GUBA-668299 format. One record per atom (N, C-alpha, C): residue number from 1; residue in one letter; atom name; z, x, y. Coordinates in steps of 0.001 Angstrom, whole numbers, plus 500000, padded with zeros to 6 digits. Atoms other than C-alpha are relative to their C-alpha. Layout:
N
pt resi: NUM, resn: A, name: CA, pz: Z, px: X, py: Y
...
***
This chain:
87
pt resi: 1, resn: M, name: N, pz: 499747, px: 499059, py: 498893
pt resi: 1, resn: M, name: CA, pz: 881602, px: 812896, py: 276838
pt resi: 1, resn: M, name: C, pz: 501266, px: 500714, py: 499783
pt resi: 2, resn: E, name: N, pz: 498748, px: 499282, py: 500229
pt resi: 2, resn: E, name: CA, pz: 885143, px: 813825, py: 275827
pt resi: 2, resn: E, name: C, pz: 499836, px: 501119, py: 499006
pt resi: 3, resn: V, name: N, pz: 500266, px: 498909, py: 501055
pt resi: 3, resn: V, name: CA, pz: 883929, px: 815834, py: 272817
pt resi: 3, resn: V, name: C, pz: 499262, px: 501180, py: 500761
pt resi: 4, resn: E, name: N, pz: 500731, px: 499000, py: 499418
pt resi: 4, resn: E, name: CA, pz: 881473, px: 817754, py: 275036
pt resi: 4, resn: E, name: C, pz: 500972, px: 500801, py: 500949
pt resi: 5, resn: R, name: N, pz: 498932, px: 499375, py: 499050
pt resi: 5, resn: R, name: CA, pz: 884351, px: 818535, py: 277597
pt resi: 5, resn: R, name: C, pz: 500921, px: 500876, py: 499120
pt resi: 6, resn: I, name: N, pz: 499127, px: 499144, py: 500853
pt resi: 6, resn: I, name: CA, pz: 886558, px: 819799, py: 274713
pt resi: 6, resn: I, name: C, pz: 499190, px: 501254, py: 499436
pt resi: 7, resn: K, name: N, pz: 500800, px: 498874, py: 500420
pt resi: 7, resn: K, name: CA, pz: 883716, px: 821942, py: 273434
pt resi: 7, resn: K, name: C, pz: 499899, px: 501100, py: 501130
pt resi: 8, resn: R, name: N, pz: 500144, px: 499042, py: 498866
pt resi: 8, resn: R, name: CA, pz: 883121, px: 823500, py: 276881
pt resi: 8, resn: R, name: C, pz: 501382, px: 500746, py: 500311
pt resi: 9, resn: G, name: N, pz: 498705, px: 499458, py: 499805
pt resi: 9, resn: G, name: CA, pz: 886850, px: 824037, py: 277335
pt resi: 9, resn: G, name: C, pz: 500400, px: 501101, py: 498823
pt resi: 10, resn: G, name: N, pz: 499821, px: 499074, py: 501158
pt resi: 10, resn: G, name: CA, pz: 886947, px: 825797, py: 273822
pt resi: 10, resn: G, name: C, pz: 499228, px: 501265, py: 500256
pt resi: 11, resn: K, name: N, pz: 500891, px: 498844, py: 499753
pt resi: 11, resn: K, name: CA, pz: 884000, px: 828037, py: 274867
pt resi: 11, resn: K, name: C, pz: 500597, px: 500852, py: 501097
pt resi: 12, resn: Q, name: N, pz: 499419, px: 499294, py: 498874
pt resi: 12, resn: Q, name: CA, pz: 885619, px: 828928, py: 278106
pt resi: 12, resn: Q, name: C, pz: 501318, px: 500781, py: 499609
pt resi: 13, resn: L, name: N, pz: 498818, px: 499422, py: 500528
pt resi: 13, resn: L, name: CA, pz: 888906, px: 829682, py: 276341
pt resi: 13, resn: L, name: C, pz: 499624, px: 501228, py: 499160
pt resi: 14, resn: K, name: N, pz: 500528, px: 498804, py: 500848
pt resi: 14, resn: K, name: CA, pz: 887040, px: 831957, py: 273869
pt resi: 14, resn: K, name: C, pz: 499474, px: 501114, py: 500836
pt resi: 15, resn: N, name: N, pz: 500479, px: 498988, py: 499144
pt resi: 15, resn: N, name: CA, pz: 885229, px: 833723, py: 276589
pt resi: 15, resn: N, name: C, pz: 501107, px: 500735, py: 500832
pt resi: 16, resn: E, name: N, pz: 498832, px: 499463, py: 499244
pt resi: 16, resn: E, name: CA, pz: 888405, px: 834264, py: 278650
pt resi: 16, resn: E, name: C, pz: 500880, px: 500891, py: 499027
pt resi: 17, resn: F, name: N, pz: 499331, px: 499172, py: 500921
pt resi: 17, resn: F, name: CA, pz: 890159, px: 835543, py: 275496
pt resi: 17, resn: F, name: C, pz: 499312, px: 501286, py: 499774
pt resi: 18, resn: R, name: N, pz: 500788, px: 498787, py: 500230
pt resi: 18, resn: R, name: CA, pz: 887351, px: 838021, py: 274775
pt resi: 18, resn: R, name: C, pz: 500110, px: 500968, py: 501202
pt resi: 19, resn: N, name: N, pz: 499945, px: 499048, py: 498792
pt resi: 19, resn: N, name: CA, pz: 887336, px: 839247, py: 278395
pt resi: 19, resn: N, name: C, pz: 501386, px: 500709, py: 500181
pt resi: 20, resn: R, name: N, pz: 498669, px: 499408, py: 499837
pt resi: 20, resn: R, name: CA, pz: 891090, px: 839768, py: 278387
pt resi: 20, resn: R, name: C, pz: 500237, px: 501043, py: 498975
pt resi: 21, resn: I, name: N, pz: 499790, px: 498971, py: 501008
pt resi: 21, resn: I, name: CA, pz: 891011, px: 841688, py: 275084
pt resi: 21, resn: I, name: C, pz: 499165, px: 501216, py: 500400
pt resi: 22, resn: K, name: N, pz: 500778, px: 498902, py: 499497
pt resi: 22, resn: K, name: CA, pz: 888162, px: 843873, py: 276504
pt resi: 22, resn: K, name: C, pz: 500756, px: 500812, py: 501077
pt resi: 23, resn: G, name: N, pz: 499239, px: 499357, py: 499000
pt resi: 23, resn: G, name: CA, pz: 890251, px: 844510, py: 279510
pt resi: 23, resn: G, name: C, pz: 501239, px: 500843, py: 499549
pt resi: 24, resn: Y, name: N, pz: 498867, px: 499276, py: 500531
pt resi: 24, resn: Y, name: CA, pz: 893330, px: 845416, py: 277509
pt resi: 24, resn: Y, name: C, pz: 499580, px: 501251, py: 499187
pt resi: 25, resn: I, name: N, pz: 500447, px: 498785, py: 500732
pt resi: 25, resn: I, name: CA, pz: 891362, px: 847782, py: 275258
pt resi: 25, resn: I, name: C, pz: 499544, px: 501043, py: 501002
pt resi: 26, resn: A, name: N, pz: 500356, px: 499083, py: 498965
pt resi: 26, resn: A, name: CA, pz: 889824, px: 849455, py: 278316
pt resi: 26, resn: A, name: C, pz: 501229, px: 500657, py: 500692
pt resi: 27, resn: A, name: N, pz: 498768, px: 499399, py: 499336
pt resi: 27, resn: A, name: CA, pz: 893311, px: 849828, py: 279854
pt resi: 27, resn: A, name: C, pz: 500663, px: 501006, py: 499069
pt resi: 28, resn: A, name: N, pz: 499388, px: 499067, py: 500933
pt resi: 28, resn: A, name: CA, pz: 894584, px: 851365, py: 276720
pt resi: 28, resn: A, name: C, pz: 499261, px: 501365, py: 499943
pt resi: 29, resn: F, name: N, pz: 500767, px: 498776, py: 499968
pt resi: 29, resn: F, name: CA, pz: 891789, px: 853887, py: 276656
pt resi: 29, resn: F, name: C, pz: 500299, px: 500786, py: 501223
pt resi: 30, resn: G, name: N, pz: 499657, px: 499344, py: 498721
pt resi: 30, resn: G, name: CA, pz: 892517, px: 854593, py: 280288
pt resi: 30, resn: G, name: C, pz: 501278, px: 500689, py: 499991
pt resi: 31, resn: L, name: N, pz: 498685, px: 499386, py: 500106
pt resi: 31, resn: L, name: CA, pz: 896104, px: 855226, py: 279525
pt resi: 31, resn: L, name: C, pz: 499999, px: 501284, py: 499177
pt resi: 32, resn: V, name: N, pz: 500066, px: 498758, py: 500830
pt resi: 32, resn: V, name: CA, pz: 895241, px: 857681, py: 276770
pt resi: 32, resn: V, name: C, pz: 499410, px: 501117, py: 500704
pt resi: 33, resn: A, name: N, pz: 500662, px: 498971, py: 499227
pt resi: 33, resn: A, name: CA, pz: 892837, px: 859491, py: 278972
pt resi: 33, resn: A, name: C, pz: 500877, px: 500495, py: 501071
pt resi: 34, resn: G, name: N, pz: 499084, px: 499497, py: 498923
pt resi: 34, resn: G, name: CA, pz: 895407, px: 859641, py: 281820
pt resi: 34, resn: G, name: C, pz: 501096, px: 500854, py: 499413
pt resi: 35, resn: L, name: N, pz: 498938, px: 499128, py: 500617
pt resi: 35, resn: L, name: CA, pz: 898046, px: 861020, py: 279459
pt resi: 35, resn: L, name: C, pz: 499458, px: 501361, py: 499582
pt resi: 36, resn: A, name: N, pz: 500701, px: 498764, py: 500267
pt resi: 36, resn: A, name: CA, pz: 895557, px: 863647, py: 278331
pt resi: 36, resn: A, name: C, pz: 499790, px: 500834, py: 501185
pt resi: 37, resn: W, name: N, pz: 500178, px: 499305, py: 498799
pt resi: 37, resn: W, name: CA, pz: 894767, px: 864630, py: 281859
pt resi: 37, resn: W, name: C, pz: 501337, px: 500438, py: 500593
pt resi: 38, resn: N, name: N, pz: 498683, px: 499624, py: 499520
pt resi: 38, resn: N, name: CA, pz: 898471, px: 864671, py: 282778
pt resi: 38, resn: N, name: C, pz: 500388, px: 501302, py: 499257
pt resi: 39, resn: E, name: N, pz: 499603, px: 498805, py: 500700
pt resi: 39, resn: E, name: CA, pz: 899176, px: 867162, py: 280048
pt resi: 39, resn: E, name: C, pz: 499153, px: 501209, py: 500358
pt resi: 40, resn: A, name: N, pz: 500898, px: 498852, py: 499617
pt resi: 40, resn: A, name: CA, pz: 896122, px: 869293, py: 280947
pt resi: 40, resn: A, name: C, pz: 500412, px: 500545, py: 501354
pt resi: 41, resn: I, name: N, pz: 499668, px: 499623, py: 498722
pt resi: 41, resn: I, name: CA, pz: 897101, px: 869350, py: 284624
pt resi: 41, resn: I, name: C, pz: 501390, px: 500724, py: 500005
pt resi: 42, resn: R, name: N, pz: 498626, px: 499306, py: 500038
pt resi: 42, resn: R, name: CA, pz: 900817, px: 870192, py: 283854
pt resi: 42, resn: R, name: C, pz: 499896, px: 501364, py: 499416
pt resi: 43, resn: S, name: N, pz: 500189, px: 498685, py: 500630
pt resi: 43, resn: S, name: CA, pz: 899673, px: 872952, py: 281497
pt resi: 43, resn: S, name: C, pz: 499393, px: 501040, py: 500946
pt resi: 44, resn: S, name: N, pz: 500753, px: 499044, py: 498960
pt resi: 44, resn: S, name: CA, pz: 897372, px: 874440, py: 284276
pt resi: 44, resn: S, name: C, pz: 501031, px: 500426, py: 500948
pt resi: 45, resn: I, name: N, pz: 498998, px: 499544, py: 499011
pt resi: 45, resn: I, name: CA, pz: 900203, px: 874349, py: 286786
pt resi: 45, resn: I, name: C, pz: 500997, px: 500965, py: 499453
pt resi: 46, resn: E, name: N, pz: 499045, px: 499022, py: 500718
pt resi: 46, resn: E, name: CA, pz: 902586, px: 876035, py: 284337
pt resi: 46, resn: E, name: C, pz: 499423, px: 501410, py: 499780
pt resi: 47, resn: Y, name: N, pz: 500676, px: 498706, py: 500196
pt resi: 47, resn: Y, name: CA, pz: 899970, px: 878662, py: 283625
pt resi: 47, resn: Y, name: C, pz: 499711, px: 500806, py: 501272
pt resi: 48, resn: I, name: N, pz: 500325, px: 499312, py: 498754
pt resi: 48, resn: I, name: CA, pz: 899047, px: 879361, py: 287256
pt resi: 48, resn: I, name: C, pz: 501345, px: 500381, py: 500675
pt resi: 49, resn: F, name: N, pz: 498738, px: 499728, py: 499316
pt resi: 49, resn: F, name: CA, pz: 902667, px: 879105, py: 288555
pt resi: 49, resn: F, name: C, pz: 501058, px: 499945, py: 498933
pt resi: 50, resn: P, name: N, pz: 498990, px: 500042, py: 501026
pt resi: 50, resn: P, name: CA, pz: 905013, px: 880160, py: 285775
pt resi: 50, resn: P, name: C, pz: 501371, px: 499856, py: 500535
pt resi: 51, resn: L, name: N, pz: 498684, px: 500347, py: 499510
pt resi: 51, resn: L, name: CA, pz: 908206, px: 878517, py: 286806
pt resi: 51, resn: L, name: C, pz: 500931, px: 499605, py: 498718
pt resi: 52, resn: D, name: N, pz: 499098, px: 500446, py: 501024
pt resi: 52, resn: D, name: CA, pz: 911244, px: 877582, py: 284727
pt resi: 52, resn: D, name: C, pz: 499514, px: 498542, py: 499548
pt resi: 53, resn: K, name: N, pz: 500563, px: 501243, py: 500506
pt resi: 53, resn: K, name: CA, pz: 909925, px: 874658, py: 282604
pt resi: 53, resn: K, name: C, pz: 500889, px: 498847, py: 500366
pt resi: 54, resn: N, name: N, pz: 499104, px: 501061, py: 499620
pt resi: 54, resn: N, name: CA, pz: 913008, px: 872585, py: 283398
pt resi: 54, resn: N, name: C, pz: 500327, px: 499910, py: 501490
pt resi: 55, resn: S, name: N, pz: 499793, px: 500002, py: 498538
pt resi: 55, resn: S, name: CA, pz: 912808, px: 873154, py: 287170
pt resi: 55, resn: S, name: C, pz: 499658, px: 498663, py: 500531
pt resi: 56, resn: I, name: N, pz: 500123, px: 501242, py: 499420
pt resi: 56, resn: I, name: CA, pz: 913344, px: 869908, py: 288868
pt resi: 56, resn: I, name: C, pz: 499074, px: 499922, py: 501224
pt resi: 57, resn: W, name: N, pz: 500766, px: 500017, py: 498821
pt resi: 57, resn: W, name: CA, pz: 911647, px: 870980, py: 291995
pt resi: 57, resn: W, name: C, pz: 498454, px: 500021, py: 499695
pt resi: 58, resn: A, name: N, pz: 501406, px: 500016, py: 500481
pt resi: 58, resn: A, name: CA, pz: 908381, px: 871750, py: 290220
pt resi: 58, resn: A, name: C, pz: 499543, px: 498623, py: 499612
pt resi: 59, resn: K, name: N, pz: 500448, px: 501344, py: 500468
pt resi: 59, resn: K, name: CA, pz: 908384, px: 868266, py: 288646
pt resi: 59, resn: K, name: C, pz: 499936, px: 499116, py: 501226
pt resi: 60, resn: F, name: N, pz: 500152, px: 500808, py: 498874
pt resi: 60, resn: F, name: CA, pz: 908979, px: 866645, py: 292050
pt resi: 60, resn: F, name: C, pz: 498759, px: 500305, py: 500827
pt resi: 61, resn: I, name: N, pz: 501221, px: 499575, py: 499281
pt resi: 61, resn: I, name: CA, pz: 906259, px: 868728, py: 293699
pt resi: 61, resn: I, name: C, pz: 498785, px: 499385, py: 499303
pt resi: 62, resn: Y, name: N, pz: 501094, px: 500567, py: 500776
pt resi: 62, resn: Y, name: CA, pz: 903897, px: 867707, py: 290901
pt resi: 62, resn: Y, name: C, pz: 499832, px: 498456, py: 500179
pt resi: 63, resn: A, name: N, pz: 500072, px: 501539, py: 499860
pt resi: 63, resn: A, name: CA, pz: 904792, px: 864004, py: 291117
pt resi: 63, resn: A, name: C, pz: 499512, px: 499617, py: 501432
pt resi: 64, resn: I, name: N, pz: 500438, px: 500307, py: 498595
pt resi: 64, resn: I, name: CA, pz: 904329, px: 864036, py: 294979
pt resi: 64, resn: I, name: C, pz: 498562, px: 500215, py: 500155
pt resi: 65, resn: L, name: N, pz: 501320, px: 499732, py: 499906
pt resi: 65, resn: L, name: CA, pz: 901051, px: 865691, py: 294816
pt resi: 65, resn: L, name: C, pz: 499049, px: 499099, py: 499289
pt resi: 66, resn: L, name: N, pz: 500784, px: 500902, py: 500803
pt resi: 66, resn: L, name: CA, pz: 899757, px: 863532, py: 292075
pt resi: 66, resn: L, name: C, pz: 500068, px: 498609, py: 500603
pt resi: 67, resn: T, name: N, pz: 499896, px: 501314, py: 499282
pt resi: 67, resn: T, name: CA, pz: 900969, px: 860447, py: 293950
pt resi: 67, resn: T, name: C, pz: 499078, px: 499942, py: 501224
pt resi: 68, resn: I, name: N, pz: 500970, px: 500014, py: 498941
pt resi: 68, resn: I, name: CA, pz: 899050, px: 861450, py: 297060
pt resi: 68, resn: I, name: C, pz: 498499, px: 499991, py: 499620
pt resi: 69, resn: V, name: N, pz: 501297, px: 500050, py: 500451
pt resi: 69, resn: V, name: CA, pz: 895888, px: 862225, py: 295170
pt resi: 69, resn: V, name: C, pz: 499610, px: 498617, py: 499475
pt resi: 70, resn: L, name: N, pz: 500187, px: 501294, py: 500592
pt resi: 70, resn: L, name: CA, pz: 896126, px: 858886, py: 293280
pt resi: 70, resn: L, name: C, pz: 499849, px: 498938, py: 501050
pt resi: 71, resn: V, name: N, pz: 500094, px: 500987, py: 498863
pt resi: 71, resn: V, name: CA, pz: 896694, px: 856940, py: 296537
pt resi: 71, resn: V, name: C, pz: 498624, px: 500111, py: 500690
pt resi: 72, resn: I, name: N, pz: 501269, px: 499781, py: 499215
pt resi: 72, resn: I, name: CA, pz: 893655, px: 858501, py: 298227
pt resi: 72, resn: I, name: C, pz: 498842, px: 499515, py: 499092
pt resi: 73, resn: V, name: N, pz: 501200, px: 500433, py: 500973
pt resi: 73, resn: V, name: CA, pz: 891373, px: 857906, py: 295115
pt resi: 73, resn: V, name: C, pz: 500033, px: 498486, py: 499930
pt resi: 74, resn: T, name: N, pz: 499899, px: 501448, py: 500122
pt resi: 74, resn: T, name: CA, pz: 892698, px: 854239, py: 294866
pt resi: 74, resn: T, name: C, pz: 499351, px: 499403, py: 501321
pt resi: 75, resn: I, name: N, pz: 500578, px: 500482, py: 498700
pt resi: 75, resn: I, name: CA, pz: 891849, px: 853686, py: 298591
pt resi: 75, resn: I, name: C, pz: 498590, px: 500159, py: 499965
pt resi: 76, resn: Y, name: N, pz: 501373, px: 499762, py: 500005
pt resi: 76, resn: Y, name: CA, pz: 888470, px: 855146, py: 298183
pt resi: 76, resn: Y, name: C, pz: 499282, px: 499042, py: 499007
pt resi: 77, resn: I, name: N, pz: 500639, px: 500954, py: 501011
pt resi: 77, resn: I, name: CA, pz: 887732, px: 852984, py: 294994
pt resi: 77, resn: I, name: C, pz: 499942, px: 498646, py: 500574
pt resi: 78, resn: N, name: N, pz: 499900, px: 501421, py: 499304
pt resi: 78, resn: N, name: CA, pz: 888958, px: 849810, py: 296872
pt resi: 78, resn: N, name: C, pz: 498941, px: 499810, py: 500979
pt resi: 79, resn: R, name: N, pz: 501057, px: 500089, py: 498982
pt resi: 79, resn: R, name: CA, pz: 886565, px: 850631, py: 299746
pt resi: 79, resn: R, name: C, pz: 498578, px: 499767, py: 499393
pt resi: 80, resn: I, name: N, pz: 501320, px: 500046, py: 500714
pt resi: 80, resn: I, name: CA, pz: 883599, px: 851122, py: 297389
pt resi: 80, resn: I, name: C, pz: 499868, px: 498579, py: 499432
pt resi: 81, resn: L, name: N, pz: 500136, px: 501323, py: 500594
pt resi: 81, resn: L, name: CA, pz: 884328, px: 847881, py: 295535
pt resi: 81, resn: L, name: C, pz: 499948, px: 498837, py: 500993
pt resi: 82, resn: S, name: N, pz: 500110, px: 501124, py: 499041
pt resi: 82, resn: S, name: CA, pz: 884896, px: 845823, py: 298563
pt resi: 82, resn: S, name: C, pz: 498718, px: 500012, py: 500787
pt resi: 83, resn: D, name: N, pz: 501316, px: 499998, py: 499347
pt resi: 83, resn: D, name: CA, pz: 881644, px: 847043, py: 300115
pt resi: 83, resn: D, name: C, pz: 499068, px: 499398, py: 498990
pt resi: 84, resn: D, name: N, pz: 500877, px: 500583, py: 500965
pt resi: 84, resn: D, name: CA, pz: 879901, px: 846075, py: 296859
pt resi: 84, resn: D, name: C, pz: 500133, px: 498512, py: 500029
pt resi: 85, resn: E, name: N, pz: 499725, px: 501508, py: 500089
pt resi: 85, resn: E, name: CA, pz: 881452, px: 842560, py: 296985
pt resi: 85, resn: E, name: C, pz: 499354, px: 499373, py: 501262
pt resi: 86, resn: K, name: N, pz: 500466, px: 500572, py: 498730
pt resi: 86, resn: K, name: CA, pz: 880322, px: 842113, py: 300614
pt resi: 86, resn: K, name: C, pz: 498377, px: 499797, py: 499923
pt resi: 87, resn: E, name: N, pz: 501448, px: 500068, py: 500040
pt resi: 87, resn: E, name: CA, pz: 876620, px: 842699, py: 299712
pt resi: 87, resn: E, name: C, pz: 499520, px: 498929, py: 499136
***
């Protein structure tokens, strides 16, 4: 029985390891996509509103607007996922 328990533990560890690696890879891809979108949005803002590129106010406005949008999106995603878990 001890051997079976060790085998099950090894399989569980292997599955957990694979799941973590998949999560880390997905997070890395998400980071790369986020950085690409960040650059695209920044370039669009600079094109539409040509300001001094080192303007601190433009950077703060961009950060505030981006934070507001991301908070709204996160709340929406959490609501969708929590509704799915209840079903």
